[in-house]
N, C-alpha and C positions, 0 to 999 in steps of 0.2 A: 504494500500500500504506500503510494508516494504522498508527498506533502499536499499536492493539489486535491487528491482524493479525500485527505483528512479535512481540508478546507470545505469541500463539498458536504462532507458528513456533518461538520460542526455548523456550517451555514444553514444546511437543511434543518438541523435540529432547532436552531434559533428561529428560523422562519416558521417551523411547525409550532413551537411554543408561543410565538407571537400571534400566529393565526388562531390558535386555540384561545388565547387570552381575549382577542378581539371578538371572536364568535361568542364566547361565554359572557363577556361584558355586554355585548349587543343584545343577546337574548335576555339577560337579566334586566337591562334597561327597558327593553320592549315590554316585558311583563310588568314593569313598574312596581308599585307598592302592593299589587295584588298578591304577589308571592308571599310577602311578609304577612299580609292579612290572613292568607290561607294557613300559614304556619302558626300564627298567633291563636287561631281559632281551633287548633287541633285539640281533640278530646283525649281522655285517658284510655280510649279504646286503642289497644296496641296495633291491631290490624289496620285500622284507619290511619294511625300515625305512620306506619310503614308505607301505606299507599300514598300518603301525602308526600313523604320524603322521596319516594320513587317518582311521583309526578313532577315535583319541583325540580329535581335533579335532571330529569329528562328534558325539561323546558330550558334549563340554563346550562346543561352539559358540564356541570362541575360539582362533584360531591364535596370538594373542599369548600366551595362557596356556600353550599347548603349547610354544611357542618359549622362553618364560621358564623352563619346567621343564627343557627340553633344555639351555639355557645353564647352569642349576644343576648338572645331571648332569655336563656336561663339566668344569665348575669342580671338581667333587668327584672327578673321575677315574673315574666310573662309566660313562662313554661317551666314545668317541673322536670326533674331528671328522668322520671318514668316516661313522660311523653317524649323527651328529647332522644332517649335511646331508640324508641321505635322509629322516629323520623330519620335518625342517622342510619339505621339498618336499611330503610328504604332508599336512602341516598346511595348506599353502597351498591345496591342493585342498579339504580338509575345510571350510575357512572359507566356501566358496561356497554351502554348504547354506542359510545364513541368507538370502541373497539369493533363493534359490529359494522359500523359505517366504514371504517378504514378497510375492513376485510373485503369490501366490494371492489377495491382496486380501481377507483375512478380517477386516479392521479393523471391519467392521459388527457382528461378533459378539464383538468385543474386550471390551465391558462384561460379557457373560455369562461369558467366560473368566476375567476379573478376579474376578467374584463367586464362581465355583466355586473358584478358587485361594485366595481369602480365607477361605472357609468351611473348606476343607481345612486351611489353615495355622493359623487362629485357634481353631477350635472342636473339631477332632478330636484325640484323644489319642495315637493310634498314631504312633510316631516315623517310620515309613516313609511313612505317609500325609501327615504334616506336611511331610516333605522333598519329596514329590511336589507338595504344595500350594504350597510355596515356588517350585518350578520353574514351575508353572502360573501363579502370581501374576506372576512375572517375564515370562512369555510374554504375559499379558494387558496388563501395563503397557507392554510393547514396542509392541503394536499400538494401544493407546490413544494412545501418543505419536505413532505414525504418523498416526492419525486427526486429532489436533490439528495436526500439521504440514501435513497436507493442507488443512485449513481455513485455516491461516495463509498457505499458498502460493497459494490460489485467486485472490485479488485480483491477483496478478502476471500472470495470463493476459491481462489487458487493458493491461498496462504495456509500451508500445513501447520505452522506455529499457531495461527489464530484458531484453527480447528481444534488443536490440542488444548488450547486455553478454554474453549467452549465446553469441551468434554469434562473439564474439572467442575463445571457448574452443575453437572448431574448430581454431585454430592448434595443431599438435601439441605444440610446446614449452610454450606457455602452458597448455594443458590438463594436461600432465604436472605442471607446477609447482603449479597450483591444486589438483590432486588430492593431491599429496604434502603440501602445507602444511595442507590441511584435515584430512587423515587424521592427520598428525603432531600436530595440535592436539587432536583428540578421541581419538587413540590406538586406533582401531578401524576397520579397513577394512570390516567388516560394517556398522557404523553409517553410515560415510560413503557406502557404496554404497546403503544403505537410503534415505538422504536423497536421493540422486540418483534413485532409483526413484520417490520421491514427486513429484519434479519431472516425471518422465516420465508418471506417472499423471495429472497435471494438464495434460498436453500441452505443457509448456514446453520439453522437450528430447526429442530423438530419439537413437537409438543412434549415429548419425553425429556428432551434437553431443558426445556424452559418452564416446566410445570412449577417447580419450587421457586424459580425466579419470580413468576407471576404471584405466587403466594406472598413472597417478600415485598413485592411492589405494593400489594394491597395494604400491608402493614405500614410501609413507608409513607403513604399518602396522609397518614394521621398527623404528620409533623406540622401541617398548616394550622389545623385546629389547636394543637398544643401551643404553638407560638401565639395564636390569637388569644388563648386563655391567660397568658402571662399578665396581661394588663387588666384582667377582670377579677371578679371575686372567686370565692371558693367553689360556689355552685358551677360557675363556668369551667373551672379547672376539672371539676368532677365530670362534667359532660364530655370534655375533651378526652380525658383519660378513660372514660367508659367506652369511647369509640376505639381507643387503642386496645383495650381488653377484648372487645368484640372481635376486632380484626385478628388479634394474636391468638385467641382461643379458636376462632374459625380456621386459621391457617394451620395450627397444630393438629386439630382434629381431622381436618380435610387432608392434611399432609400425611398423617398416619394411615388414613383410609387408602390414599393413592399408593403409599409404600407397601401396604399389606395386600391390597387388591389392585395390581397393575392393570388388570383387564378394564378398569374404569377408564384409563387413558385410551385404550384400544377402542372402547365403545365411543368415546368422544371423537376419535379419529375417523371412525366409520361413518359418523354423521356428515362429515365433510371430507371425503377422500381426496387426496392430492391437493389439499388447500390448507397448508400449515397455518396461514394467517387466520383463517376462519376457525381452525381448531383451537388456537390460542384464545380467540375472542369467546368461543363457546366455553372453554375451560374457565376463563375469567368470570363469565356469567354464572355457570353452574356452581362455582365456589361461593359466590356471594349469595346466590339463592339458597344453597344448602346451609350456609352459615346462619342465615336469617331464620330458616325453618327450624334449625337445630336449637338456636339460642333464644328465639322469641318466647317460648314458654317459661324461660328462666330469667326474664327481665327483672322481676321483683328481687330475686336473689342477687342478680348482678348489681342492681342499685344498692342493695345492702352492703355488698362487698366494697363498692366504691366509697360508700359512706364510712366504712371502717378504715379503708386505706387513706382517705383524706377526711379526717374528722373535723368537726366544727368546735372550736374552743368556745368557752363561755362568753368571752369578750366579743367574738365574731358573731355569735348568735344574736347579740343585742342590735347589731347593725345590718341584719339581713334586709335586703331591699325588697320587702314584701310585707303585706299586712298579715298579722298573726291572729288577731282577735276579731277581725271583721271579714265577712264573706257574704256572698249573695244569699245564703240560707238564713243569715241573721235578719234579713229584711222581712222574713216571714214570721219573725218572733219579736213583736214590739216590746214585750215585757223584758227582754234581755238585751235589746239592741242598744239602748242608751248606755247601759252598764258596760257593754263590750266596747263601745266607742270611747268611754272614759278610760278603759284599760289600754286601748291603743294609743290614746293621747298621752297617757302616763309613760308608756314605752317610748314614744317619740320624744317626750321631754327628757327622759334619761339619756337618750342618744345625743340630743342637743347639748345637755350638760357635760357629757363625756367629751363631746367635740370641743367645748370651750376649754376643758382641762387640757386636751390634746394640743389645741392651738396655743395656749399659754405656755405649755412645756416646750413647744417648738420655738417659741419666741425667746424665752429666757435661757434655754439650753442650746439655741442655734442648731436645732436638729431638723434638717430638711426632710428627712423621711417622715417625721411626725407632721410636718407642715403639709406634705403631699397627702398623707392619710386624712388629715383634717379637711382638706379640700375635697377629697373623695367622699368622706362622710357627709359633708354638706349636701352633696348630690342625693344621698340616701334620704336626708331630712326633707329635701325638696320633693322627692318622690312620695314620701309618706304624707306630706302636707297636701299634695294634689289628690292622692287616693282617699285620704280620710275626709277631705272636704267634699269629694264626690259622694261618699256614703252619707255624710251629714245632710247633704241636699236631698238625697232620696228619702232619708228618715223624716224629713219635714212633712212629707206626704203621708206618713203613717198615722194610724189612729192612736195618738199618745195623750196621756193626761197633761193638764196644764203645767204641772211641776216639771215633767220631763221635757216639755217643749221649751220651758225657760232654760233648763240645763243645756238643751241642744243649741239654743241661741247663743249662749255664752261660750259653747265649745268652738263656734266659728272664730270668736276672738282669741281663744286659747291657742288654736291651731296657728293663727297668724303670729301671735306673740312667740310661740316656740320656734316657728320658722325664722322670725327675725333674730331671735337669740342665736341661732346657728349661723345666720348671715353675718353677724358681728364676729363670731368665731372664725368664719372664713376670712374676714378682713384682717384679723390678728395673724392668721397663718400667712397671709400675703405680706404683712409687715415683717414676719420672720424670714421670708424669702428675700426681702430687700436687705435685711441685716446680713443674711448669709452671703449675699452677693456683694457685700460691703458698699452698698449704695446709700446706706444711712447708718450713722454712728450716733449712739445715744450715750450721754454721760453717765457715770456711776450714780450720781445723785438722782438723776431722772429715772434710772432703772430701779433704784430702791423705792422711789415713790410709786412707780407702776406696780411693783411687786406687792406693796402694801394694799393698793387699790384692788389688785387682782384677787388677793386672798379674801378680802371682805366681799367682793362681788361674787366669787364662787360660793362662799358660805351662804350668801343670801339666795342665790339661784337654787342651791340644794334645799334650803329651808322652804322656799316657796313651792318647789315641785313636790316636796313631801307633804306640805299642807294641802295642796290640791289633791294629791293622791289619797290621803286618809280623811279628807274633809274636816280638817281641824281649824275651824274658824276662830277658836279662842287664842290662837297664836298670831293673829293678824297684826296685833299691836307691836309684836317683835319685828315683824316685817317692816312696818312703817318707821320704827326707830332705826333699824339697820339701813334702810334706804336713805334716811336723812343724813346718816353718817357718811354714806358713799357720796351723796351730793356735795357735802362739805369738803370731802377729800378731793373730789374732782375740781372744785373751785380753787382749792389750795394748790393743786397741781398746775393749773393754768397760771395762777399768780406767780408761782415759783419759776415757771417756764419763762414768763415775761422778764422776770428779774435776771435769769441766766442769759437771756438774749441781750439785755441791756449791758451786761458785764462781758459779753462775747465769750461766754463759757460753754456754748453749745453749738453744734453743727446745725445750720439752718434746715438741711434735709432731715436730719435726725429729729429736729424739733417738730417738724411737721408730723412725722410718725408718732412722736410722743403725744402731741395734742390729739391726733386722730384716735390713737389707741385709748387714751383717757376717756374720750367721748364715747368710744365703743363700749368700754366697761361700764360707764355710767348709764348708757342706754340698755345694756344687758340687765342692770339692776331695775330699770324702769319696766322692762318687759316681764321680768320675773315677778315683780310686784303686781302687775296686772293679772298674771296667771293666778296668784294666790287670792286676790280680791274677786276673781271671777266666781268664787264660791258664794258670794253674796247675791249673785244674780242681778247685779245692777249694771247700768250703762257705764261706759268708760268716762266718768267725770273726774276721776282722780289722776289719771295719766292719759296722755294721747300719743299716738304714733304718727301724727300728721307731720311732725318735724323730722321724722326718720327718713331722710332723703338719700342716704348712702346706699 
């Protein structure tokens, strides 16, 4: 194989991958948000989940894209792990369609497909036609890439050393490893299986040679979802690793069956005699079908296994981005709905208080990891605020006694105050990031004043949330006293800051952070006070959030 053949092979592979990306991207855009809506509406019915995963992946021609979407839904609390596993199983079957298309060997008409796609995309004005042209263009590039790869591979037919190398891949373990590594590198099982089919078309490999490589390729494709899960929560990581376990278990079981019963490969060969590319495509399909049929009855056990492998700590459970005490069934039970809403609000309040702790630690310790976590937790509080408010609106239409309706009215205010409390924590985390980037320096005296104000604010927040939780109106006088102390401290901080500025003892940028943070802490105290006084069921005459413009 000379250097020019290698260039053809690599160029063909690049064109193939690019064409597949364009085709998948075009199909996903053409389907729009409908795919996401379909996946979001998936029920706990495992068979329906599999069919939906199969449908979506057939439409967008990328199991990786489907799996990444599923990981995102699990992270957002829109889908549970039980539902996600079924969808991913269906996606594994849907991805085999690409191999079946490649086996038709239509690369000879690829230039015509490419030309038609280019005309549709570049010269026609209709948006739908342009979208279709984009998909056709990707389809043509894909097969042009296959054609180039085929030309680059052809000289290898006469290479005895290359044939000897391929023979070593008959070793099941080595074949699995090679398949996994190659697919993990290019992050697409459809592409890696397509490359293998090109080798088969040139007579370089048979189904027997490549069976275990295909199994390895199916495991290697999980890398995309695993990478996507790194930036998400624990539930997303569980979904990604559940997919790895499904693929690995299926490969091991199916591999053992193939090794013990080699006639299975002969049966697949007889389905498409003298067509090694189709045989590989069929093997790819049968493996994913068999894995799904074999593992589908054991999905609950698989979910339990993943939960044990990736357990949730007590701290993490507090910030799960989903409602725990409110669900649609609650709306049919007016007698318990308000009580459950109160529990959900209390939970949201504890998350916001913890976030304030986290943000303050990040600021005083200059811990950027804690700052990042505080910003992430703020998104959880926002999510809970939106979801709880939605349920409260629905509860307003329920047949409730006047006392519960009054509680419900005040809950709207409490949700808002808790959400604002976490907003101020977010501001403090951002100040920590400015400190960490050395964009603002605060003097030791100013830091000491902020620490004193922070301690008293956190104590008041915890007191108010406890009062609201246990309905202890007798301690409201303590709240007012503590809030007055914080107001006085805030005013003293501002006066001292002005004095330091006059004496040129503080950095102007650090001074801005100092005054903003002091204001954030004072407003945290205001919102906490509002939460406690909500027990009285009165309008907000004691505090207002109208001036909360940050």
